[in-house]
N, C-alpha and C positions, 0 to 999 in steps of 0.2 A: 504493500500500500504506500509506504513512504517513497519507494522508488518511483511508482507510478505518478504520485503527486509531484515529485521533483521534476520528472521529465515533462509533465504538463506545464509547470511553471517555466521551465527552460523554453518550451515552445512559445509561451506567451511573451517571454523576454525577447526572443528573436523576432516575433511579430511586431512588438512595440518598436524595436530598433528599425525594422523594415519600414514601418509607417513614418518614422521620423528621419529616415535616410542615414541611419547610424550603423556602424559595424558592431555586431553583437560582442566582439572581442573587447569593445570599450567598456562593457558593463560586467561587473563582478556580482554574482548572485551569492549572497551570504545566507546560509540556512541557520535560522535562529532556533537553537536547540534548548533554550531555557526551559527548565522543569521537566525536560524529556529524559527518559532513561538512556543509559549507554547503548542498550540494544537498538534503539531507534537511531541514534547517532551512527552506529556501525552500519545499519541498513542504508542510511543515506550515503555514508562513505563508500560502500560497495556499489552504490548507484552512480558514483562519480563526484560527489560533493567533496571539496577539500577546504572550503571556507565556512567556518561555523561561528556563530555569534552567541555570546552569553551575557546575561544581565548581572550576574552575581559572581564575585570572585570565588566564593566557596564552590560553586558548580564547576568552574574551570579547574580548581584544585582537585576535585573529586574525579572528573572525567579525564583530565590530561594524562595521568599515568596508565589509564586503562585502554587508551586508543592509539592508533598509529602516529608515529612521530612526524609524518609529513602533513598532518592537519595544521591549517593556519587558523589559530584562535583569534577572534576579535572580541574585545571588551566593548560592549555597546551600551551597558547600563551605567547608572550613576556610580562613580568610583569615589569611595571615601579615602582621604589622605592616609589613614592608618592601615589601609589594605594595599597600598601601592607596592610595598616591598615584596608582597607575596605573588604579585601578578606580572610585573614588568618583563621578566625574562621568559614568560610563558606565552605571551601574546604577540602577534605580528603587527597589531595596530590597536590603539586606544581611540575609540570614536568620540568619547564623551568627556573631553577636557572642558569643563564648564567654569573654571576660575583660574586666575593667575596663581593663586596659592597651590592648587592641585598641580598645575604645570611645574611649579617650583619643586614640589615634593618628588614628582617623577624625574625631574632633572637631577636632584640630589641622589636619589636611589640609583639612577642609571649611571651616574659617576661612580658611585660606590661599587657597583657590579661590573663596571668597565664595558658598558654597552651603550648603544644609541637607541632611543625608543621613538618610533614613529607615532604621531598622534594627529587627531583632527580636533578642531575647536567646535564645540557644540553651540549652535546658535538657536535661540528661541525666536524664530521669525515671527510667529503669530503673537508673541508676548503673552502666552498663557501663564497664569499664576501658578498652575500646578506643575509646570515643566521647568527643568533646569536649563541653563545655557545663557550665553551673552545675548543682549539685545543687538539688533543690527547696528545701531548707532554707536555701540561701544566695542564692536568686534575688531575694527582696524587698530584701535589703540591697544587692545589686548594682544593682538597678533604681533605688533611691533615690540611689546615688552617681552612676550613669551619667546619670540624668535632670538632674543639675546641670551637665553639660557643655554647652558652646556649639556651635551649628551642627549639632546632631543632633536627631532626633526618634524616640523609642522608640514603635513602632507595635504592639507585641505580642510574642508568644513563638513559638518553634519547637522541635520535637523530632524526633529520628530514633529511631523505635521499634525494638526488637530485630527481627532477621530471624527469622521464624517460618514454619513450614510452613502453618499455618492462620491466616487473618486474625483469627479470633475470639480467638486467644491474646493479641492486642494490645488487645482492647477495654477491658480494665481499665486499661491504661496510658493510653489515650486519655481514658477517663472521668476518671481522676485528674487528668490534665493540664488537661482542660477545666474542672474544678471549681477548680483552682488559678488558671487564667486568669480565671475569674469573680471569684474572691476578690481577685486583684490589681486587676482593673478597679474593684471596689467601693471600693478605697482612694483612688482619685482622686489619684494622685501627680502633681505638677506635671510638665509636659513628657512625660507618658506617656499616649499615646492609647489603647492596649490595645484595638485594633479588629481585630487580625489574630491568628489562631491557625493556624500552619502545621504541619500534621502529616498523615501518610499518604502512602504511595508506591504503586507499581504493585500490590504484593501485598496491601495492606490499606486503600487509600484509601476504599473504600465504608464500612467500619467507622468510619474516622476521621470521615467526613462525618456518619454517624449519631450520632457522639458530639460533634459541634460544630465540626469543622475549618472554617475559612474559606478556607484555601488548601491544595491537595494538589499533590504534586510527582510527576509520572508520566513516567518515561523509557521503560523497556522496553515498557510497554503501548502507547506511541505509536510509538516508533522501532524496536522489535524488540530482540532480544538483541544486546548490544554485542559486537563482535568482539574477540578477544584478539590481542595483538601477534603477527604472523607468519601469522595466518589470512587467507585470501582472501575 
């Protein structure tokens, strides 16, 4: 079942790229495996998935040693500063850097471990009170401060769009964010690569691709609806 759903999402990614005149190789599909058992992750891996996203450090720590080493783990959830030490060497990309303080902690820990950590700045484009992230009007300033830190590499931007019934409702959010991403890229800030735009989830990833996403994060569409605690 996981494999079938994954291949269907792949098909939809290719179709969205075709509609918008893009090469499917420009878009990385991240399978969001939060709350899912190792058996489901392994089934997705066997179907061809190599990029997996997790919301919680604890889940990465539990799954990491049980699964193949060539998996690329993405930290996509809110990261607390006191958990940075546990996760920096295990992930290929931290999507959710939402404060200068957190970036500083990642820098310090990366220096201590002798590694360089790739990261994205999380931007709260819709300015929802329940979401983390920089506002659009404070992102450039944060980028310039964070880019001066050692042992980190800013690779782009990420957003979590509002939950909507119809994907089209988020098109304008994605369009605004893509234009902002292009503007930031044009500034050529030192130590800022600006090659990744992570936006779009199960309900709206096709619209996100049409508006320029280079990474989409799909959980339910691949693994099915997450069980609530107590359900069988």
